[in-house]
C-alpha positions in Angstrom: -21.7 -48.9 8.8 -25.2 -49.6 7.6 -24.7 -46.7 5.1 -21.7 -48.5 3.7 -23.7 -51.7 3.4 -26.5 -49.8 1.5 -23.9 -48.3 -0.8 -22.4 -51.7 -1.4 -25.6 -53.2 -2.8 -24.9 -53.7 -6.5 -26.7 -51.2 -8.7 -27.9 -54.1 -10.9 -30.0 -55.4 -7.9 -31.7 -52.0 -7.5 -32.3 -51.7 -11.3 -33.7 -55.2 -11.3 -36.1 -54.4 -8.5 -37.3 -51.2 -10.3 -37.7 -53.2 -13.6 -40.2 -55.6 -12.0 -42.2 -52.7 -10.7 -41.2 -52.5 -7.0 -42.0 -49.1 -5.3 -39.1 -47.3 -3.6 -40.4 -48.6 -0.2 -40.7 -52.2 -1.5 -37.3 -51.9 -3.1 -35.8 -50.7 0.2 -37.6 -53.4 2.3 -37.1 -56.4 0.1 -33.9 -55.8 -1.8 -31.6 -53.1 -0.3 -31.9 -53.6 3.5 -31.6 -57.4 3.6 -28.4 -57.2 1.5 -27.1 -54.2 3.3 -27.6 -55.9 6.6 -25.6 -59.0 5.5 -22.9 -56.8 4.0 -22.6 -54.8 7.2 -22.4 -57.7 9.7 -18.6 -58.2 9.6 -18.0 -54.5 10.4 -20.6 -54.5 13.1 -19.2 -57.6 14.7 -15.7 -56.2 14.5 -16.7 -53.0 16.2 -18.6 -54.9 18.9 -15.5 -57.1 19.6 -13.3 -54.0 19.7 -15.7 -52.2 22.1 -15.8 -55.3 24.3 -12.0 -55.5 24.4 -11.6 -51.8 25.2 -14.2 -52.0 27.9 -12.2 -54.9 29.5 -9.0 -52.9 29.3 -10.5 -49.8 30.8 -12.1 -51.9 33.5 -8.7 -53.5 34.4 -7.0 -50.1 34.4 -9.7 -48.6 36.7 -9.4 -51.5 39.0 -5.7 -51.0 39.3 -6.1 -47.3 39.9 -8.7 -48.0 42.6 -6.3 -50.5 44.3 -3.5 -48.0 44.1 -5.6 -45.2 45.6 -7.5 -47.2 48.3 -4.9 -49.5 49.6 -2.7 -46.8 51.1 -5.7 -45.0 52.4 -7.0 -48.2 53.9 -3.6 -48.9 55.6 -3.4 -45.4 56.9 -6.9 -45.5 58.4 -6.3 -48.9 59.9 -3.1 -47.6 61.6 -5.0 -44.5 62.8 -7.8 -46.7 64.2 -5.3 -48.9 66.1 -3.6 -45.8 67.6 -6.9 -44.4 68.7 -8.0 -47.7 70.3 -4.8 -47.9 72.3 -4.7 -44.2 73.4 -1.4 -43.6 71.7 -2.6 -40.7 69.6 -0.3 -37.7 69.9 2.6 -39.4 71.7 
């Protein structure tokens, strides 16, 4: 995404920086990266929001799977424990 932001910086801005005598490092630091960062923000925020939404969905699905797996197991073990406490195992 940052690469797309760098490529979106107008060529005129780069040429202007070179024309006033900026070195490549100065051009990158003072002209290209600030503009690339601003141009990249919407895409970065959109990806962050998408990741947050997907994490929430995955968390909800995993919670449901855990409930579906552990509820029957818990009920089975509870029943087994009651039978063992009352000496009814095997009858």
